[in-house]
C-alpha positions in Angstrom: 81.1 116.0 43.6 84.0 113.4 44.0 86.1 113.3 47.2 89.1 111.2 48.0 91.3 111.1 51.0 95.0 111.4 50.2 97.3 110.0 52.9 100.9 111.3 52.7 102.2 109.2 55.6 102.7 110.2 59.2 105.0 112.1 61.4 105.7 112.5 65.2 105.0 115.3 67.6 105.3 115.6 71.3 102.1 114.4 73.0 102.3 117.1 75.7 102.5 119.8 73.1 99.6 118.3 71.2 97.3 118.0 74.2 98.2 121.2 76.0 97.0 121.3 79.6 95.6 117.8 79.5 97.8 115.6 81.7 99.8 112.8 80.2 98.1 110.2 82.4 94.9 111.0 80.5 96.0 111.6 76.9 98.3 108.7 76.8 95.3 106.4 77.3 93.9 107.9 74.1 97.1 107.8 72.0 100.2 106.0 73.1 103.6 107.6 72.9 107.2 106.4 72.7 109.9 106.8 75.3 110.6 110.3 73.9 106.9 111.3 74.5 106.3 111.4 70.8 102.9 110.3 69.3 102.3 109.4 65.7 100.1 111.7 63.6 98.7 111.5 60.1 99.4 113.8 57.1 96.1 113.6 55.3 94.9 115.8 52.5 91.6 115.9 50.7 91.0 115.8 46.9 87.8 117.4 45.5 86.6 117.2 42.0 83.5 119.1 40.8 82.3 121.7 38.3 85.4 121.2 36.2 87.8 121.8 39.1 90.3 119.4 40.6 91.2 120.6 44.0 93.4 119.7 46.9 93.3 120.9 50.5 96.8 121.2 52.0 99.9 119.4 50.8 101.6 117.7 53.7 105.2 118.2 54.9 107.1 117.5 51.8 110.7 116.3 51.7 112.9 119.4 51.2 114.4 119.8 54.6 117.6 118.3 55.9 118.2 115.2 58.0 118.4 117.1 61.2 115.0 118.7 60.6 113.4 115.4 59.9 115.0 113.7 62.9 112.7 115.8 65.0 109.5 114.7 63.3 110.5 111.2 62.0 108.2 111.2 59.0 107.3 107.9 57.3 105.3 106.9 54.3 104.9 109.0 51.1 106.4 112.4 51.5 105.6 113.5 47.9 102.1 114.8 47.2 102.8 114.1 43.5 103.5 110.4 44.2 100.5 110.1 46.4 98.2 111.6 43.8 99.6 109.4 41.1 99.0 106.4 43.3 95.3 107.4 43.3 95.3 107.9 39.5 95.2 111.7 39.8 97.4 113.7 37.6 99.3 116.4 39.7 99.4 118.6 36.6 95.6 118.5 36.4 95.1 120.1 39.9 93.5 123.5 39.3 93.3 124.8 42.9 95.0 124.2 46.2 93.3 125.5 49.4 96.0 126.0 52.0 94.4 126.1 55.4 97.5 127.8 56.8 101.2 127.9 56.1 102.8 125.8 58.9 105.3 123.4 57.4 103.2 120.2 57.8 100.4 121.8 55.8 102.2 123.6 53.0 105.6 121.9 52.7 104.6 119.5 50.0 103.6 122.3 47.6 107.3 122.8 46.7 110.1 120.3 46.0 113.7 120.6 44.9 114.7 119.2 41.5 118.0 117.5 40.8 119.7 120.9 40.5 118.3 121.9 43.9 116.0 124.4 42.4 112.5 124.9 43.9 109.7 123.5 41.8 105.9 123.5 42.3 104.5 120.0 42.9 101.2 121.1 41.4 102.5 123.5 38.7 99.1 124.5 37.2 97.3 125.2 40.4 96.2 128.5 41.9 97.0 128.5 45.7 94.4 130.0 48.0 95.3 131.4 51.4 94.0 134.0 53.8 95.7 137.4 53.5 96.4 137.7 57.2 97.9 134.2 57.3 100.2 135.1 54.5 101.4 138.3 56.3 102.0 136.2 59.4 104.0 133.7 57.5 106.3 136.1 55.7 106.8 138.2 58.9 106.5 135.6 61.6 106.5 136.2 65.4 109.2 134.5 67.4 106.8 131.8 68.7 105.6 130.7 65.3 108.8 131.3 63.4 109.9 127.6 63.4 106.7 126.6 61.7 106.8 129.1 58.8 109.7 128.1 56.6 110.7 130.5 53.7 111.5 127.6 51.4 107.9 126.5 51.6 106.3 129.9 51.1 108.4 132.2 49.0 108.3 130.1 45.8 104.5 130.1 46.0 104.1 133.9 46.0 103.5 134.4 42.3 100.7 131.8 42.4 98.9 132.9 45.5 95.4 134.3 45.6 94.0 135.7 48.8 90.8 134.7 50.5 89.0 137.4 52.5 87.5 136.5 55.9 84.6 134.1 55.5 84.4 134.6 51.7 84.9 131.7 49.4 85.6 131.8 45.7 84.1 128.3 45.3 80.5 127.1 45.0 79.6 124.4 47.6 82.7 125.2 49.7 82.5 127.7 52.5 85.8 128.9 54.0 85.6 129.5 57.7 88.3 131.8 59.1 89.6 131.0 62.6 92.4 132.7 64.5 93.1 130.7 67.7 95.7 128.3 66.3 97.3 130.8 64.0 95.8 134.1 62.6 93.9 133.5 59.4 93.5 129.8 59.2 90.8 128.9 56.7 88.7 125.7 57.2 86.7 124.4 54.3 83.1 123.4 54.9 82.1 121.2 51.9 78.4 121.0 50.9 78.6 117.4 49.5 74.8 117.3 48.9 71.8 119.2 49.9 71.7 117.6 53.3 75.3 116.4 54.0 78.3 118.6 54.8 82.0 117.7 55.5 84.2 120.0 57.6 88.0 119.9 57.0 89.3 120.3 60.6 93.0 121.1 59.9 94.4 122.2 63.3 91.2 123.4 65.0 90.5 119.7 65.7 93.8 117.9 64.7 92.3 114.6 65.8 89.1 113.1 67.2 90.8 113.2 70.6 90.6 117.0 70.4 86.8 117.1 70.3 86.4 117.8 74.1 86.6 121.6 74.6 89.7 121.8 76.9 91.8 119.6 74.6 93.7 122.4 72.9 97.3 122.2 71.6 100.1 124.1 73.2 101.0 125.2 69.7 97.9 127.5 69.5 98.7 131.2 69.6 95.4 132.1 71.3 94.0 129.1 73.2 91.0 131.0 74.6 90.1 132.0 71.0 90.5 128.4 70.0 88.1 127.4 72.8 85.4 129.7 71.5 86.0 128.6 67.9 85.8 124.9 68.8 82.5 125.4 70.7 80.9 127.3 67.9 81.9 124.7 65.3 80.8 121.8 67.5 77.4 123.4 68.0 77.1 123.8 64.3 78.2 120.2 63.6 75.6 118.7 66.0 72.7 120.9 64.8 73.5 120.6 61.1 74.7 117.0 60.8 78.2 118.0 59.8 80.9 115.3 59.6 84.5 116.1 60.6 87.4 115.2 58.3 90.6 114.8 60.4 93.9 115.8 58.9 96.2 114.5 61.6 94.3 111.6 63.2 96.1 108.4 62.6 93.1 106.3 63.8 90.1 108.3 62.6 89.4 109.7 59.1 85.9 111.0 59.4 84.0 111.5 62.6 80.4 112.1 63.6 80.0 114.3 66.8 77.2 114.4 69.3 76.5 116.2 72.5 75.2 113.9 75.3 74.6 116.9 77.5 75.0 120.7 77.2 78.6 121.8 76.9 79.9 118.2 76.4 80.9 116.9 73.0 82.1 113.4 72.0 82.9 111.3 69.0 79.8 109.3 68.3 81.0 107.4 65.2 84.2 106.9 63.3 84.2 106.1 59.5 86.4 106.1 56.5 85.6 108.8 54.0 84.4 106.2 51.6 82.0 104.8 54.1 80.6 108.2 54.9 80.2 109.1 51.2 78.3 105.9 50.6 76.0 106.8 53.4 75.2 110.2 51.7 74.0 108.6 48.5 
């Protein structure tokens, strides 16, 4: 199995929203913010190649929206998943499968771009796009609280190419898909069996960064924070007991993290590595 981290640049989000009930005097020591309270977050995807498949998990924010939209998030770096893949010598047309953890704009937006005639086009035109069925229903009929995160221009063009994943059932060997509902209903998180003994967990927005490992550190964006709390604890217990490494989608500082529990109910980042460093360790 071949894995490669694909960085699509960064964007900014309000630190208070990202850390929820944690006071600014605490979280600002972990991650500095600007005078508008905005912190910088990564847009990081994961490429997987094995058994004849060439897969991508999530597609970043993309570049379709207008200047007003982007003024809120101040993206920088590569906005095109196609360009980012080509820079890694990966042909976008060769991607066979895309796992969409969920359909918020910063996870699915890169899947569709506009051509010179302003027509929507698929960035990865030969891929099948996998999403949980309840997440899809949420996205096409969003509640008022989540409506701003589900953008029709990101989602509607994908409909003919979507296949649904049932709860906790994966169509892929060596990749489990864990369904969680606290952040948004029907988010699917890949647990990748890299070898017989080593596993990599794609955290998406259950743990958007290593700073969110402590149990109370839950985003204000989450629909059901108490559900998130239970889901985080279950995953942390599993990570410690089964030696599962975390791959962080939004952490600008940390790519892969090893978690430990110094005492019952307390979880911390034990070690931070690049994906390549972790993969070399698994050999």
